N, CA and C atoms as an extended XYZ file, in Angstrom:
243
Properties=species:S:1:pos:R:3:atomname:S:1:resname:S:1:resid:I:1 pbc="F F F"
N        -3.774      -12.908        5.882 N   UNK     1
C        -3.697      -11.481        5.619 CA  UNK     1
C        -2.242      -11.118        5.329 C   UNK     1
N        -1.975      -10.666        4.134 N   UNK     2
C        -0.608      -10.321        3.741 CA  UNK     2
C        -0.190       -8.951        4.245 C   UNK     2
N        -1.158       -8.042        4.364 N   UNK     3
C        -0.844       -6.685        4.776 CA  UNK     3
C        -0.862       -6.609        6.300 C   UNK     3
N         0.280       -6.233        6.874 N   UNK     4
C         0.369       -6.146        8.335 CA  UNK     4
C        -0.155       -4.802        8.828 C   UNK     4
N         0.315       -3.705        8.239 N   UNK     5
C        -0.173       -2.377        8.609 CA  UNK     5
C         0.211       -1.353        7.539 C   UNK     5
N        -0.501       -0.229        7.579 N   UNK     6
C        -0.214        0.870        6.659 CA  UNK     6
C         0.647        1.892        7.383 C   UNK     6
N         1.547        2.516        6.656 N   UNK     7
C         2.461        3.481        7.262 CA  UNK     7
C         1.989        4.910        7.029 C   UNK     7
N         2.103        5.720        8.069 N   UNK     8
C         1.837        7.147        7.945 CA  UNK     8
C         3.070        7.860        8.486 C   UNK     8
N         3.957        8.188        7.571 N   UNK     9
C         5.179        8.911        7.907 CA  UNK     9
C         5.246       10.128        7.004 C   UNK     9
N         6.260       10.941        7.201 N   UNK    10
C         6.411       12.122        6.350 CA  UNK    10
C         6.536       11.706        4.885 C   UNK    10
N         7.356       10.686        4.625 N   UNK    11
C         7.557       10.235        3.251 CA  UNK    11
C         6.279        9.617        2.672 C   UNK    11
N         5.580        8.809        3.473 N   UNK    12
C         4.370        8.172        2.946 CA  UNK    12
C         3.267        9.196        2.677 C   UNK    12
N         3.262       10.293        3.425 N   UNK    13
C         2.292       11.361        3.188 CA  UNK    13
C         2.581       12.052        1.859 C   UNK    13
N         3.853       12.240        1.540 N   UNK    14
C         4.237       12.809        0.238 CA  UNK    14
C         3.832       11.844       -0.879 C   UNK    14
N         4.024       10.549       -0.633 N   UNK    15
C         3.649        9.534       -1.633 CA  UNK    15
C         2.133        9.520       -1.870 C   UNK    15
N         1.350        9.823       -0.829 N   UNK    16
C        -0.110        9.858       -0.975 CA  UNK    16
C        -0.531       10.833       -2.058 C   UNK    16
N         0.209       11.936       -2.187 N   UNK    17
C        -0.106       12.922       -3.218 CA  UNK    17
C         0.080       12.343       -4.618 C   UNK    17
N         0.908       11.309       -4.716 N   UNK    18
C         1.127       10.625       -6.005 CA  UNK    18
C         0.193        9.416       -6.139 C   UNK    18
N        -0.796        9.315       -5.215 N   UNK    19
C        -1.760        8.219       -5.201 CA  UNK    19
C        -1.100        6.874       -4.867 C   UNK    19
N        -0.155        6.912       -3.929 N   UNK    20
C         0.578        5.711       -3.521 CA  UNK    20
C         0.337        5.450       -2.039 C   UNK    20
N        -0.035        4.212       -1.720 N   UNK    21
C        -0.206        3.780       -0.333 CA  UNK    21
C         1.060        3.015        0.061 C   UNK    21
N         1.556        3.256        1.267 N   UNK    22
C         2.734        2.554        1.765 CA  UNK    22
C         2.295        1.595        2.864 C   UNK    22
N         2.738        0.329        2.764 N   UNK    23
C         2.319       -0.673        3.746 CA  UNK    23
C         3.468       -1.618        4.072 C   UNK    23
N         3.419       -2.157        5.284 N   UNK    24
C         4.316       -3.245        5.658 CA  UNK    24
C         3.547       -4.529        5.361 C   UNK    24
N         4.183       -5.434        4.636 N   UNK    25
C         3.516       -6.670        4.222 CA  UNK    25
C         4.327       -7.881        4.679 C   UNK    25
N         3.743       -9.030        4.553 N   UNK    26
C         4.403      -10.286        4.903 CA  UNK    26
C         5.620      -10.488        4.001 C   UNK    26
N         6.698      -11.028        4.583 N   UNK    27
C         7.918      -11.273        3.795 CA  UNK    27
C         7.675      -12.226        2.638 C   UNK    27
N         6.714      -13.116        2.790 N   UNK    28
C         6.458      -14.109        1.743 CA  UNK    28
C         5.523      -13.586        0.646 C   UNK    28
N         5.002      -12.378        0.824 N   UNK    29
C         4.034      -11.828       -0.141 CA  UNK    29
C         4.719      -11.407       -1.435 C   UNK    29
N         4.163      -11.857       -2.547 N   UNK    30
C         4.654      -11.430       -3.854 CA  UNK    30
C         3.832      -10.238       -4.331 C   UNK    30
N         4.316       -9.566       -5.358 N   UNK    31
C         3.615       -8.382       -5.868 CA  UNK    31
C         2.192       -8.708       -6.328 C   UNK    31
N         2.024       -9.833       -7.010 N   UNK    32
C         0.688      -10.225       -7.489 CA  UNK    32
C        -0.243      -10.517       -6.317 C   UNK    32
N         0.283      -11.138       -5.246 N   UNK    33
C        -0.528      -11.437       -4.059 CA  UNK    33
C        -0.998      -10.147       -3.396 C   UNK    33
N        -0.080       -9.185       -3.274 N   UNK    34
C        -0.403       -7.901       -2.648 CA  UNK    34
C        -1.465       -7.184       -3.490 C   UNK    34
N        -1.255       -7.180       -4.803 N   UNK    35
C        -2.192       -6.524       -5.720 CA  UNK    35
C        -3.588       -7.127       -5.574 C   UNK    35
N        -3.668       -8.450       -5.570 N   UNK    36
C        -4.954       -9.135       -5.462 CA  UNK    36
C        -5.646       -8.777       -4.143 C   UNK    36
N        -4.887       -8.782       -3.045 N   UNK    37
C        -5.482       -8.495       -1.740 CA  UNK    37
C        -5.997       -7.051       -1.651 C   UNK    37
N        -5.218       -6.086       -2.126 N   UNK    38
C        -5.636       -4.678       -2.096 CA  UNK    38
C        -6.885       -4.487       -2.954 C   UNK    38
N        -6.893       -5.078       -4.146 N   UNK    39
C        -8.041       -4.917       -5.040 CA  UNK    39
C        -9.302       -5.528       -4.441 C   UNK    39
N        -9.177       -6.686       -3.771 N   UNK    40
C       -10.343       -7.329       -3.170 CA  UNK    40
C       -10.824       -6.579       -1.927 C   UNK    40
N        -9.892       -6.152       -1.077 N   UNK    41
C       -10.267       -5.495        0.174 CA  UNK    41
C       -10.935       -4.136       -0.044 C   UNK    41
N       -10.397       -3.358       -0.981 N   UNK    42
C       -10.840       -1.972       -1.121 CA  UNK    42
C       -11.589       -1.681       -2.410 C   UNK    42
N       -11.788       -2.696       -3.252 N   UNK    43
C       -12.517       -2.536       -4.501 CA  UNK    43
C       -11.907       -1.415       -5.352 C   UNK    43
N       -10.596       -1.494       -5.560 N   UNK    44
C        -9.861       -0.528       -6.375 CA  UNK    44
C        -9.018       -1.285       -7.400 C   UNK    44
N        -8.396       -0.550       -8.307 N   UNK    45
C        -7.468       -1.156       -9.263 CA  UNK    45
C        -6.071       -0.638       -8.970 C   UNK    45
N        -5.110       -1.564       -8.939 N   UNK    46
C        -3.721       -1.223       -8.660 CA  UNK    46
C        -2.973       -1.074       -9.973 C   UNK    46
N        -2.228        0.031      -10.090 N   UNK    47
C        -1.455        0.275      -11.311 CA  UNK    47
C        -0.122       -0.463      -11.251 C   UNK    47
N         0.566       -0.327      -10.088 N   UNK    48
C         1.885       -0.970       -9.968 CA  UNK    48
C         2.266       -1.075       -8.503 C   UNK    48
N         3.183       -1.994       -8.226 N   UNK    49
C         3.670       -2.195       -6.854 CA  UNK    49
C         5.184       -2.293       -6.865 C   UNK    49
N         5.814       -1.545       -5.961 N   UNK    50
C         7.259       -1.669       -5.746 CA  UNK    50
C         7.449       -2.177       -4.322 C   UNK    50
N         8.371       -3.119       -4.140 N   UNK    51
C         8.626       -3.634       -2.796 CA  UNK    51
C        10.111       -3.526       -2.479 C   UNK    51
N        10.395       -3.500       -1.168 N   UNK    52
C        11.783       -3.510       -0.719 CA  UNK    52
C        11.828       -4.090        0.686 C   UNK    52
N        12.994       -4.555        1.075 N   UNK    53
C        13.197       -5.049        2.428 CA  UNK    53
C        13.893       -3.938        3.211 C   UNK    53
N        13.306       -3.546        4.330 N   UNK    54
C        13.876       -2.464        5.137 CA  UNK    54
C        15.063       -2.990        5.949 C   UNK    54
N        15.889       -2.091        6.479 N   UNK    55
C        17.004       -2.529        7.339 CA  UNK    55
C        16.524       -3.308        8.571 C   UNK    55
N        15.272       -3.096        8.981 N   UNK    56
C        14.715       -3.842       10.114 CA  UNK    56
C        14.309       -5.264        9.729 C   UNK    56
N        14.382       -5.573        8.439 N   UNK    57
C        14.006       -6.911        7.969 CA  UNK    57
C        12.527       -7.033        7.620 C   UNK    57
N        11.828       -5.915        7.527 N   UNK    58
C        10.420       -5.928        7.141 CA  UNK    58
C        10.313       -5.679        5.638 C   UNK    58
N         9.226       -6.159        5.047 N   UNK    59
C         8.996       -5.910        3.626 CA  UNK    59
C         8.015       -4.751        3.497 C   UNK    59
N         8.431       -3.731        2.753 N   UNK    60
C         7.610       -2.543        2.556 CA  UNK    60
C         7.127       -2.534        1.108 C   UNK    60
N         5.853       -2.196        0.925 N   UNK    61
C         5.283       -2.138       -0.422 CA  UNK    61
C         4.742       -0.740       -0.692 C   UNK    61
N         5.100       -0.217       -1.849 N   UNK    62
C         4.533        1.045       -2.337 CA  UNK    62
C         3.496        0.653       -3.385 C   UNK    62
N         2.231        0.914       -3.084 N   UNK    63
C         1.130        0.460       -3.922 CA  UNK    63
C         0.514        1.663       -4.631 C   UNK    63
N         0.749        1.755       -5.945 N   UNK    64
C         0.221        2.878       -6.729 CA  UNK    64
C        -1.129        2.479       -7.303 C   UNK    64
N        -2.130        3.301       -6.999 N   UNK    65
C        -3.474        3.052       -7.503 CA  UNK    65
C        -3.675        3.740       -8.845 C   UNK    65
N        -4.610        3.203       -9.628 N   UNK    66
C        -4.946        3.850      -10.902 CA  UNK    66
C        -5.584        5.202      -10.604 C   UNK    66
N        -5.487        6.159      -11.545 N   UNK    67
C        -5.963        7.534      -11.316 CA  UNK    67
C        -7.439        7.649      -10.908 C   UNK    67
N        -8.255        6.644      -11.234 N   UNK    68
C        -9.687        6.691      -10.895 CA  UNK    68
C        -9.944        6.564       -9.397 C   UNK    68
N        -8.944        6.145       -8.625 N   UNK    69
C        -9.123        5.867       -7.204 CA  UNK    69
C        -8.260        6.793       -6.351 C   UNK    69
N        -8.675        6.987       -5.100 N   UNK    70
C        -7.947        7.884       -4.206 CA  UNK    70
C        -7.319        7.110       -3.054 C   UNK    70
N        -5.993        7.161       -2.974 N   UNK    71
C        -5.267        6.490       -1.892 CA  UNK    71
C        -5.623        7.128       -0.559 C   UNK    71
N        -5.766        8.435       -0.555 N   UNK    72
C        -6.092        9.161        0.678 CA  UNK    72
C        -7.465        8.737        1.207 C   UNK    72
N        -8.406        8.533        0.298 N   UNK    73
C        -9.758        8.109        0.683 CA  UNK    73
C        -9.738        6.745        1.368 C   UNK    73
N        -8.933        5.830        0.836 N   UNK    74
C        -8.831        4.480        1.417 CA  UNK    74
C        -8.276        4.555        2.839 C   UNK    74
N        -7.223        5.307        3.024 N   UNK    75
C        -6.627        5.408        4.363 CA  UNK    75
C        -7.546        6.127        5.337 C   UNK    75
N        -8.310        7.101        4.867 N   UNK    76
C        -9.228        7.785        5.784 CA  UNK    76
C       -10.392        6.868        6.173 C   UNK    76
N       -10.815        5.982        5.271 N   UNK    77
C       -11.849        4.990        5.609 CA  UNK    77
C       -11.356        4.060        6.708 C   UNK    77
N       -10.062        3.753        6.677 N   UNK    78
C        -9.472        2.865        7.679 CA  UNK    78
C        -9.186        3.586        8.982 C   UNK    78
N        -9.266        4.908        8.951 N   UNK    79
C        -8.964        5.689       10.146 CA  UNK    79
C        -7.483        5.862       10.373 C   UNK    79
N        -6.693        5.619        9.325 N   UNK    80
C        -5.233        5.737        9.436 CA  UNK    80
C        -4.794        7.162        9.193 C   UNK    80
N        -5.481        7.842        8.292 N   UNK    81
C        -5.048        9.181        7.876 CA  UNK    81
C        -6.112       10.200        8.156 C   UNK    81
C-alpha cells in the first residue's frame, strides 16, 4: 500500500474545492504508482499528481482528479471528511 493516510487540514480542504486529494505516501512511491493505486482503489481517473517532501521527511502527494469525479465524495466514503 503506497498511500499511508489522507490529510484533512485547512489547506487540503481548500484543495478539495479544486478536486484535489492530499495524501501522505510512501517515500519510494512514484507518480505513476500513486496514480495507478488511486485509480484502482476508487475507480476514478487521475488528471495529474504533484509530490513534495515535507520538512518532516514525509512525501506528500496532491492528486487532482478529472472533472467527472468528486474528491470530496471519495473522502466522505472513507469517513475522512
